[in-house]
N, C-alpha and C positions, 0 to 999 in steps of 0.2 A: 254360601259362606264367602265373606270378603277376605281376600288374601292380604296379609301384612305387606306394606310397600317394599320392605326388605326382601320378602319372599318373591315378589315379582322381579326384583333386580338380580336375585341370586343366579339364575341360569345364564344370563348375559355376562355377569361378572366372572362366572366360572369359565365361560368361553373366552373372555378376554385374558384371563390368567393362563389358559392353555396356549393361546396365541403368543403371549409374552414369553412363555417358556420356550416355544419353538423359535421365536425371534432371537432370544438369547443364545440358543444353541447354534443357530446359523451365523450370528455375528461372531461368536467365538471361533467357529470353523473358518470364517473369512479371515479373522485375525491370524490364525495358524497358517493359512495359505499365504498371507502377506509376509509373515515371518520367514517362510521358506523362500519367498521371492526376494526378500531382503538379503538372505544369505547368498543367493545367486548373484545379486547385484554387487555385493561386496567382493565376491570371488572374482568377478569380471571387471572390477574397478568402475562400476557404474554408479551414478548418484542415486540416492534413495528417493529424493523428490523428483517426480516426473509429472510436471503440470499438464503437459499435453495429454498424457494417458489419463490423468484424473478428469480432465475436461471431457474426454471421449466417453468415459464411464458415465458421467453425469448426463451428457447429451443423450446417450443411448437409453438410459433409464427414464429420463423425462419424456422422451418421445414415445415410450411405451405406456405412459399414463393415459387411462381411458376416462372420459367424462363420467360424472355421476358415480364414481367409485370411491368416494370418501375424501380423497386428497387431490389437490391440483398439482401442476408441475412444479410450482414454486415451493410448495411444502415438501414434496418428494426430494427436490434438489437440496433443500435445507437439511433434511434428515440424513441423506446420503453424504453430504459434504462433511458432516460431523463424524460419520462412520469411517469415511476415507481418512480423515485426519487422525482418528484414533488408531486405525490400522497402520498408518504411516509411522506413528510413534511406536507401535509394536515392533516394526521392523528395526528401528534404531531410534533412541531418544534424540530429538532435534534440539540443538542449541542455537539461539538466534540473538545477535547483538542489535540493539536499536537505541535511538536517541531518547533517553529517559528523562525523568523517572516515569513510574506507572501513571497512567491517565492521560499521557500526551497522545497526539494524533498518530505519532509513530507507533506507540504501544497499541492503539486501536487497530492500525493497519497490520501489525505483527499478529495480533490475535485473529484477525480475519483470515490471514493467509495460513497460519500454522496451527491454530486452535489452542485451547487453554491447556492442553497436556504438554505442550512444548516447554522447554526451559529457556527463559528469556533473561538476557544479560543487559541491564540498562547502563548506558554510558552518559557522561556529562556533556560530551561534545561530539560532533560528527567525526573528527579525526580519530578519536578513541574507538568509535564504532568500527571504522575501517581497520584499525590496528588489531582489535579483538578478533576479527575474522581472519585477518592476514596471518596472525600468529598461530591459528589453529585452535584457539580457545573455543570458538563457536564454528559451526558449519556454515552459517549464513550471517549476512549483515543486511539490514533493511534501512534504507536512507531515503529521505524526501528528495524528489528530483524536480518537479514542476507543478505549479498551481495554475488553474485555468484563469484566475483573475490577477494574481500577483506575479506570475511568470516563473522563470527558472530559479533554482536555488544555487547561487553562485559558489558557495563553499563546496557543495557536492561536486560541481564541475572541477574545481581546483583539485580535489582529492582523487577524482577519477583520472586526472592526468598523471597521477603518481602511483596509483595502486597496481598491485599484481592480481587483484581479484577480478572475476569475470561476472558480467551481468547475465543472470540466468533467467530472470523473469521480471515483469513489471506488474504493479497492482494499483488500481484506482480506488480511492476512498472518498466518499462524499463528505464535504466539510459541513458539519452540523455544529453550530456555535450556540452556547447558552451562557447566560449571566448568572453567576452563583456567588454566594457569600456564606459566612458562618451562621448568620441570623435570619436572612431572608427578608430584611426590611430595606426597601429601596431608598427611603428617605435618610438612612444613616450612612449612605455611601458618599465618600468624598474623593476616592481614587479608584479607578478600575485598571487592573494590571493584566498583562498577558504578553505572549510573544508578539512582536511587531506585525507579523503577517495576519495573525488573528484579529488584532485591532484594526488593521487596514481593511479586512474583509467584511467588517460591519460598521464602517465609518458613517454611512448614512443613518443607520439606526441609532448610533450613539449621538450623532449631531441633533437628531430630532427628539430623542427620548431622554438623553442624559446631558443636556447643555450645562456647561460650567463644571462638570466633574473632570478632575485631572486624569489623563491617560498616562500610565506608566509602563513602558516596555520592559519585558523581562526575558531571560535567556530561553525560557520555555513556558508553556501554559501551566505546567506543574509548578514552576517556581512562583508564578502568579497565585496559584492555589494556596501555596504555603503562606504567602503574605496575607491572603484573605482569611486563612484559618487562624492566624495569630493577631490580626488587627481588625476590629469590627468596622473600621472606616473604609476597608478595602473590599472591593468585589473583584471577581476574576471572570474573564471570558475564555471559554475553552470547550472541549468535547464534554458532553454531558456525563461521560464516565468519570470525570474528575469528582463529581459530587459523591460517587460511591467510594472512590479511593481516599478522599480527603474529608468525608463526612460533612459536605456542604449542602446548602439548600439551593435548588434551582429556582430563580425568580422569574426568568423569561427565557424562552427558547426560540430557535430558528431566527437568529439575529443576522445571519449572513445576507449581504445586500443582493448578491446574484444567486438566482435559483440554480440548483444543480452544480454549485461550485464544487470542484473536485481537486484532489492532489494526487499526482502520480508518484509512486514510490518504486525504487529499484530494489530488487532482491539480488544480492551479490554472494558468490561462493567461489571456491577455488576450482570449480569444474565448469566446463562448457555445457550449454544446453543442447539437446539433440535436435536434429532436423525434423520439423513437423510438417513442412510444406506451407505453413502460414506464419512464417517468422519475420522478424525485423532484426536488423543489426545496428549496433551503436558503435561508433568509432570517433576518434579525434585525430586532427592533423594540423600541422603548422605550414602555412603557405609562404613561399619566398616573398621577401619584401620588395616586390617590383610590380610594375603595371601589368594587369591581366592575370596575375598568378592564381587568384581565387577561381576565376573563370576556367583556367586551364586545369585546375585540380578537379573541378566538378564536371567538366566536359565529358570525361570517360564514362561517368554514370549516365549522363543523358544519352550518349551514343549507344550504350548497352541497353537502354530502356529500363534502367533501374530507378524506381520512384523514390524521392526523398520525402520523409514524413516529418522530420524536425531538422532545424539548423540553428545553432546558437554560436555566438562568438564570445570569447572570454579572454581578458588580458592575461598575457603570459607573465607570471610573477617573476620568472627568472630572466626575462628580457623586456625591459621597459619599452612601452609603445609598440610591442608586438603582440599578436593574438593567436590563440588556439581556436580552432573551429570544431564544434561537436555536431555530428550529424547522425540521424537515424534514417535508415533506408529499408525498403521492403526486400525480404529474402534473407536466407542464412548465409553466413560468410563461407561455409563449406560448399555451397551450390556453385556450379561452374560459372554461370553468368556473373554472379555477385563477386566471386573470388577474382575473376579476370578484371572486373571493373575496379575493384579495390586495389588490385596490384597496379593498374594503370594510374590510379589516383596517387598511390604512394610514390611512383616514379616522378610525378610532378611536384609532390610536396617535399618539404625539408624533413619532416617527420610524419609518421602515420602509425596509429596503433588501434587495432580492433579490440573493443572492450567486451564483446560477446554478442550472441544471438539468442532470441527468445520469442516465444509466442505471445502476442499482445493479449491483454485481458479480453474476456467475452463482453464486458460492458465498457466499450471505448469512451474516452472523454469526448463530449460533444461541444461544439461551439454554440453558445446560447445567446440570444439577443435580449436586451432589455434588463432593467434593474427591478428587483422586487420592490413593490411599494412598501415603504417603512410604515410601521404602526404609528398611529397618532399618539398612543399611550403605551407604556410598557405593559407587556402581558404578564400578569401576576397570578 
């Protein structure tokens, strides 16, 4: 007697249902434990988000994955990342300010870091992002800091020089650019709009594939999407998520000229990050306007064996033709060696301010050689 196909599947389906029930029970128990942990954190004035601890959890679990057991390490990391984010939200609802509106790269970075359960507050400009977190309306602010091809975000540096917020973490997001429009017909496009950095990051592709089409800079990729939605002659370049939020059609993807192009974002809060042993510290200082002053400011770091990982100069808006220097160094500002070196630096500088310490992302930005070969024809 031949069994019905559904009868063959029934035992395995029942087994899966039992496992799902067990998983649900365990996840709920984990959430309850996280809630109790959150109460202890609040009682002791500790921040809810502890990226160092979250990374240790993921590292421990992925190392336990055995080959040929159904899921690889990447799949396990993806699943537990979402569980961790959900349990973090169970401890306390997270509010995050970002440069909006929805569909921007900042929004994508915020979703990557905090998950879809967080409450996101979109701001029209970077200054408002800072103010929203400074006022206590949100616990966190997420701001773009540096791109691997276009460099530092100057306005972010200007705002860091004035803020009371602390840098608690950094996040790297791969820049994936797509060309979208309301209709999906390349021949109807007369203008392509987007944020200036997005246009710059695919200039080779645009020159080869869309010659003669006007490029119009906008304040954000989302602003470009609004133009494309309301005018059939417009296309927009931005994160593919724009297509979902603005109901656009993706006509071509992977437009970025440089492979593995990434943007580094800063996560700011009113709290300092804990010492993890794998930290970096971000600070700014103003050097005296005389010969050798920058050398004298940096010399204590070299003498102490403190390695620099970033150094940027920025015009001081309050003093024409004078500059602020932003530097990132290895180590936490509370560690004895780093604290002593920073103190020595501050004695040489006119002003010095530590912005915070944080553990760098697990996927560091890499320097990459070469330009991606542009397509001879648009990918449709």
